[in-house]
N, C-alpha and C positions, 0 to 999 in steps of 0.2 A: 347288555346293561343289567346290573344287579337290581333287585327289587328296592333296596334302600336308595340307590341313586335315582331310580325311576320315581319313587315316592317324593324325593326332594324336588326333582324337576317338575313333577305334576303339581305339587303344592305351591311352587313358585309362580305358576302361571294360571292355574284353575282355582276359582274361588272355593269350590267344594274340596275340602281337605280329606285325604285318605290316610289310613294307617296300615301297618303291616298285617294286623289281624283281619282287616277288611279284605285283603288279597288272599289270605290263607283260607278264610271261610266266607266267601262273598254271599250276599243275600240279594233277593230281587230288588229290594228298595235301594241297596247300595249301587247296583248296576244302573237302575233307573235314574237315580240322582246324578251319578257320574256322567252318564250319556246325555242327560238333559242339560247339564252345565257345559258339556263339550259343544252341543248344538247351539247353545246361546252364544258361546265364544265365536262360533262360525256364522253367527247372525242368521240362524235358521228360525223360522216361526214355530215355536213349540208351545204356543198358548193352549192348543187343544189337548196337550198331554199333562199340563201342570196339575190339574185336579182330577185326573182320570180314575184314581183309586177311590174317589168319593162317589162315583157313579154306579149304575147297575152292573150286574155281573156280565151281561151280554155286551154292554158298552166297554167294560174293562177288557174283555176278551178281544173285541174288534180293535180297540186301541193298542193292545199288546201286539196283535198281528201287524198292524200298520207300523208301530214303532220298531218291531223286529225287522221288517222289510227295509226300513230306512237305515237301521244300524247295519244290516247285511250289505246294503248297497255301498255305504261309505267305507265299510270294512274291506270289501273286495276292491274298491277303488284305491284305497290307501295302501293295501298290501300288494296290489298289482297281481293278484292271483285269483283264479276262480276256484281253487282248491279250498281256500279258507272261506268258511261260511258261518253265519250266525243264525241259529235256529231258535224256534219258540222255546224249546226246553232250556236253551242257554240263558234265557231271561228268567224263566220261572224257577228253574233249579240250576243256577250257575255253578261252574266249577272254577277253582282258583287258577288253574293253568290256562283255561280258555279266556277268562276275564283279564288276566295279566297280559296275555298276548294282544287281546283286543285293545286295551287301554294304552299299551306301549305303541301300537301302530297308530292309534288316533293322536297320541301326544306328538309323535314324530311328524305326522301330517300337519298338526297345528303349528309346530315350530317352523315347518317349511312354508306354510301359508303366511305366517307373520314375517318371515324373512323376505319373501318375494312380493308381499302385498303392496308395499310403497312403490316399488318400481312398476308393478303392473298397473296400479292406480294412476301413477304419473303418465304412463304410456296411454292408458285409457282416456285420461283427461285431455292429453295432448291430441289424441285422435278425435275426441269429441269437439274440442275447440277448433281443430282444423276443419272438421265436417261443417260446423256452424259457420265458420268464416267462408268456406267455399259456397255454402248455401246462400249466405248474404251476398257474396260476390256474384253468384249466379243470378240472384234476383235483381241486383243492380244492373247487370249486363242485359238481363231480359227487359228491364224497364228502358235502358238506353236503346236496346234494339227496337222496342215498340216506338220510342220517340223518333228514332231515325226513320222508321217506316212511315210515321206520320209526316215527318219533314219531306221524305221522298215523295209521298203521295201529294203533299201540298205543292212541291216543285213541279211534279208531273201535271197536276191540275192547272198550275199557273202557265206552264208551257202549252197545254191544250187550249187554255183561254187565249193566249197570244196567237196560237195557230188559227183559232176561230176568228180572232180580230184582224188577222193579216189581210184577208180579201177586202174587208171594209176599209182598212187603212190604205191598201193599194188603190182602191177606188177613189178615196178622198184625195190621195196624192195625185192621181191622174187628173181629177177635177181641178185641183189647185194648179197643176202644171198647165192645163189648158187655159185657166184664168190668167195665169202668169204670162203665157204667150200672148193672149189677147191684150192684156194691159201693157206689155212691152211694145206691141204694135201701136197701141193708142198713144203711148208716150212718145214713140218715134215720130208719129204723125203730128202730135202736138208740138214737139220740139221743132219740127220742120216748119209748121205754121207760125210758131213764135219767131223763128229766124226770119221768115219772109215778112212778117209784120214789122219786125225791128228794122229790117232793111228799108221797107217802105216808109216807116216813120222818119228814118234818117234822111231818106231821099226827099220827103216832103218838107222837112225842116230846112234842108239846103235850098230847095226851091223857094221856100218862104223867105229865107234870108236874101236870096238874090232878088226876089220881087220887091222886098222892102227897100233895098238900096236903089232901085230904079225910080226915076222920076216919070210919072205918067200923068196924063190928062185926067180931068175929073171923071169922064166916062170910063176911062180905063181903070182909074183908081177905084171907082165904085164897083166895076166888074171884078177888079182884083180883090177889093174888100169882101165882096160877096163870095168870091172863090176861096179867100182866106178863111172867112167864117165857116164856109162849108167844109174846108179842109181841117179847121180846128175841131169842128164838130166830129168829123170823121176820125181825127186823131184821138179825141176824147173817147169816141166809141171803141176805137182800136185799143186804147189804154185799158178801158174797162174789160174788153175781151181778153187782153193780155193778163189782167189781174185774175179773171175767172179761170183762164188757162193755167195760171200759176197755182191757184188753189186746187184745181183738178189734178195738176201735176203732183202737188204735195200729198193729196189723198192717195194717188196711185203709188207714190213712193212709200207711204206708210203701209199700204196693202202689200207691196213687194217685200218690205221688211218683215211683215207678218208671214209671208209665204216662204221666205228664205230658210227658216229652220225646217219647215216641212220638206222643202226641196233638198236640204242637206241630208235629212233623214231618208228621203227617197234615194238620193245618190248613194248613201251608205248601204241601204238595203239592197239596191241594185248591184253594188260593188261586192258586198260580202254574203248576200243571200241570208235567209232566215236562220239556217243552222249556225253560221258564223256569228250572227248577232246574238245568239243564245249560248255562245261559247262558255261564258262564265257559269251560267246555269248548268250546262252540261258537265263542266269541270267539277262543280259542287256535287252534281249527281253521281259522277264517277267516284269522287272521294267518299261519298256516303255509301255507295255500293261496295267499295273496298273495305270501309269500316264495318259494313254489315257482314261481309265475308269473314273478316277477322273475328268479329264477335260470334259469328256462327261457328267458326273453328273452336274458339274458346268455349262456347256453349257445348259443342260436341265433346271436347276434352272433359269439361266438368260433368257432363252427363255420363261419360265413361267412368269417371271416378265415382259418381253416384251409383251407377250400375254395379261397380265393383263392391261398394259398401252394401248395396242391396243383396248381391250374391253372397257376401260374407254373412249377412243377416239370415239369408235363406239356408245357408249351410249350418249355421248355429241352430236355427229352428228345426232343421231336419235332424240334427244330432240330438236336440232336446226331445223331439218326437220319438226318435229311436230309443233313447233312454227311458222315456215314459212307457213305450211298448214293452221294453225289457223288464221294467218295474212291474207292469201289469202281469206279464207272464210269470215273473217270480212270485208275485202276490198270489196268483192263481195256484201255482205249484205249492206255495206255502200253505194256502188255505186247504188244498187237497190233503197235504201232509197233516195239517192240524185236524182236519175232519177224521182222517184215519186214526190219529192219536186219540182224539176225543172218543171215537168208537171203541178203541181198545180200552181206554180209561173207563168208559161206561161199562164194558163187559167185566173189567176188573172190579168195579164198584159193585156190580150185581153179584159177582162171585164172593166178594168180601161180605156183602149183606147176607148171602146164603150161609157163609161160614159163621157170621155173627149169630144168625138165627140158630144154627146147629149148636154153636157154643152155648147159647142161652138154654137150649133144650138139655144139653149135657149138664150145665150148671144146675138146672132144676132137678134133673135126675140125681145129681150128686148130693143136692140138699136133702132129697127124699131118702137116699141111701144113708146119709149121715144121721138123719132122724131115726131111721130104722135101727141103725147100729147103736145109736144112743139109747133107744128103747130096749134093745137086747142087752146092752150093758147094764141099764137100770134093772131090768128083770133078773139079770144074772146076780147083781149085787143083792137084790131082795131075796133071791133064792139062797145065796150064801148066808145072809143074815138069818133066814129061817132055819137053815141047816145048823148054823152055829148054836142057835137057841135050842134046837132039838138035841144037839150033842151035849150041851150043858145040862139040860134036864136029865 
């Protein structure tokens, strides 16, 4: 790519505009501003570098070193080569060839970033949405799992309560069964007595009719009347007894009707036993256990997905740590190189100062010699004037 085409492409995307003269004779400020605008387009935080030239000399030097390290890292990353490096001297005293190559590499990388940014962001947003959806689903299933556990515990507790109540219910059923048998025997006895009394009443009524039809003498009539009266009293007594037996019978029938549901429950329990009577509860428990296993599998799957995402995050963190370590090593190497350069620069400054002092001494000697020469010239001119005067005389 020619410099003219590069300048046109650069100015079309970067707010900091450049000219051909800037590439031919680059300055530190030019490189600084160009790199700063590039970092801003990459959404890097460059607030610490924006006013660095208004700070102290030591701060400027440390900020330069840090900025050079960041430029070198992105330079090597974009060029995909460890051979190309950006040094401290390239910022302080930049050369056109190095700066043009650097800016072209960065511009190509910026074009590439803008080209793939939308697709990468779309994929990242999709992954993020999927992650949050899975997280919400996992939380919902965890809540459902806890609710099913609570329901299962309630069912088990209810079953345990029924098991604990079973002996008492069996005892009550046995008691009611014994009472039922006793009442049935009493009813059978009462029915038999009632039948006997009915037969006896009918027989007495027949005898009463026969006696009424017969003509008897007064004594026999009186005896018959007396017998009749006694029989009527006995009949009335038997009728009252029958009524009492009927009431007792009705009471026993009501008791039997109350006992019948218990007897049916007893027969059902005796027929199906406890486990069969709790069949529905056990079916519900089996369904809940099946649902729990299903949710457990889904939970395991979601946890595997979550573990995969966590492993990816750990790999990214490990890569970031590796890059940070590499940056620290490069920073240390750069600082060591800068210290060597500063030491050489200090030696050169000392040598330059010595040369300046020597130069000042030579200049002072030269001034003295010039003054002496001037005095000799003046003395010579005076001597010539005196000689001319003597010659004229």
